[in-house]
N, C-alpha and C positions, 0 to 999 in steps of 0.2 A: 701123611702126616708124617711119616719113618720121612720124607726128603726133608720137611719141613725142620724137623728135631734133628736131623744131622745134620743138614747147614748151620743152622744155629749156632749148635757146636761148635764147627769147625771156625766161624764167626768170633765165636765168643773164647776159643782157644786160644788162640793163635792172633788174634784183638789182647789178649790182655800178656799173652808172653811178649807182643811185641812193645807196647806200653811199659812192662817192667824191665825191659830190655831197654828203652827210648830212657827212664824215667825212675831208674832204679832209687831216686832217693823222695818219690813221692809218696807219699803216704795219709792216707784219712786215719785221723784221730779225733774223736770226740768224748769228754768226759778223761781224757787221760788213759785211754781206751785205744788199740790200734782197730780197725774195724779192714777185717781182709776180705778181698773178693772172696777168699771160699768160704767164708760164710754166706755171700751173698748166694752165692751160688747154691749149699746146701738150702736155702732159704726158702730159696724158687720154686728146686726140684719137690722138697717138703710140698709147698702149699701147690702150686699144678698138680700135686700125685694124689693131694689131697681135694682138693678139684676136681678132678676127672673122675674121681670115684663118688664123691656126694653133690655135688654141683651138679648142675644142671646142662644138661648134653643135646648141643647144637653143632651142624659140622662148622658153622663160623669160632663159637668157642673150643673147640676139640681144636683148630688148627693154632689158633691163639695159647691151647696150653703146650701145645709140640713146641711153638716158638719158644716156650719162654723155659721150657722145660729143656730143650739145647741151648738155649744161652745158660742156664743155669749148672748143667749140668758139663759145660764148657770151662766155666769159670771156677766150678770146682775141682776140675781133673787136672785142673793145671799145676796143683805142687804136687799129686800122684807118680805125673807125669817126669819129674823133675827125680824122683829117687832112682 
């Protein structure tokens, strides 16, 4: 599980940094609100953490939780790495 989470983190982290560098003016706006990848990441980390605690536990679901957790963590941590 750790390998899946770390690999997903690295893909998400460097993917979002690459996208932000290549397309700095591209933003997602809905109803006048800027939806930043930071919030997607926080939501994915919170959801998978909650599901891992109270949800059904199988080996396949645990791998899926690790994947989504790593993607969310990488997406949210790109902002703290910039400071």
